[in-house]
Residue, then its C-alpha position, 0 to 999 in steps of 0.5 A: m500499499q502506497p504511503n499516501s493511500e494508507m494515510l487516506n484510509t487512516m484519517l477515514a476509519i478516524m472520520l467516519p465515525i465522528l461524521l455518522g455522529y455529527l449527522l445524526r445529531l443534525g438529524r435529531l436522531f438523539q435527544e439531548s438527554e440520549i447525548a449526554a447518557l451516551r457521554k456517560f456510557v463512554m467516559r464511565v464503562a467503554l473507557p475503562f475496559l479500554i484501559f484495563q485491557n490494554l494495560y493489562r496485556a501491555d508488554v515489559e517494554s511499554l511497561q517501563q516506559a510509564l514513569p516518563i510518559v506520565l511526567a511528560f503528560v504532566l510537564m506538557t500540561i503545565l506548559y500548556t497552562l502557563a501559556a495560556r496565562l500568558v497569551a490570553p490577555l493578549l488576545a482576548h478582551g474581557e475576563k470571559q473571553q480571556l477564561t474561555f481562550a485559557f481553558s480552550v487552550f490548555a485542554g488537549n483532546y488526549a484520550f477522546l480523539g488521541w487514543g483512536v487517531i494513535v492506534s490508528f497512525f501506530g498500532g496498539r503498542a502505542l496505545t499502551r503508552a498513550v493510555f499510561f499518558s492520559m492516566f492521570f488526566w483528572p488530577v493534573f487537569l482540574t488542578c491546572g485549572f482550578f489554578l488558571r481559575r485562580r488567576f483569571c476569574t476574580s469573580c468566583v468564589l474559590e473551592q474549599g479543599d474538601a470541595f476540590l477531593k470531591v470534584l478529583v474523585r468522582h471523576a479520576g477514582v475510576p480510571i487511576a483504580t481501573a489502571a492499577a488493577a490491570l497493572s497489578l495484574n499484569i506484573g504479578h502475571v495474574r491470568l484472568p478467566e478466559t470468559l471473563d477476559r473475553f468479556i471484557g475484550q468485547f466492551a473495550a473494542l466498543a470503546i474508540p468507534m463509540i469515543l470518535f461517535a461521541i465527538g461527532q455527537n457533540l460538534r457544534l458548528l455555527m458561531p458569529a463570524a465575529r469571533l472567528r480570529l479567536v476561534l482560529a487563534a485558539s485552534l491554531f495555538r494548539l495544533a500548530g504552537g503544540f509541536a514546540l511544547g511537545l518538543a520541550v516535552v520529548a527533549a526534558m524527557r531524554l535527559f532522565f529517561n531512556l524514552d524510546i522512539l514510539s514513545r516520542q511519537v505519542i508525545l509529539l503528537q498528543a502535544v498537537m491535538p486539538t481542544a478537548t470537550m472536557a474543557t466544558f466541564f469548567s463552565e460549572y466553576v468559572p463563567l465561560d462564553e459556552e458559544l465561543l468555546s464550542g466554536i474552538i472545540a468544532v474548529s480546532t477538531l475539524l482542522s485537526f484532521l488537516t494538521l494530524p497527518l502532516w504532524v504524523m508525516v514529520i514526526r516520523i522524518l524525526f524519528g522514523 
């Protein structure tokens, strides 16, 4: 198969479930409550099964990359948070727009779209690294998000420590516990009964197609033209500027760890993922412009279908 044909087929495999989700949204086949239920099923059921299966079956070489990849995610999120803090006041006007720009920039779609893209381009071993990369998404995401909230939002009432902890446990508890259980069984060479292993595999197989379908269900493409400048600025910040941050993270990790080529590829591709739909989570805690945020999520996601194949080619040139 020619490289261009392989790239096209890979992108079609990613885009078709998203397109189906979007078309069914336009056709109003699902009510908003049903879309929310689907999103909840993906988050609370399908993703934990995928995490468990992938880490339970991970090879020794992949497990050795866990620590540098987790630290790479932490460092990348911190760099994105600081960059958002510096750039938002320069491009956006008013507290609400600045908050929206900052939150759309620092939250990348590492799990939902990221896992689908990485497994499509780099295969199952890369997916294990991608799972490690986003395993501590919620603790880091919440910590950096509340940092931005404290710095930008003068009108917000700050959370008490116990309230923050409850939010953290509610969202991070299941994926972290699932990952810990899978790694414990893997390292301990504990084999699951065949029936249970097959049951887990059936639900895990649903995860990535449903993740991509759910992205399509949540796309909103209509927005006022006056906001387009800010939408494009935030989108390009993640899809283009993020590569420099990714290179910085890879260089930093290589100073302290033996970061293999596949891990470098995963980190760099994760660095240029579009804005995550999870950015809307903070609308409960800060005054975000939800119309603007939806526009950034939609445009950055659509543009990523053009930029991600280009970055894959660049990454393969750099690291084989």
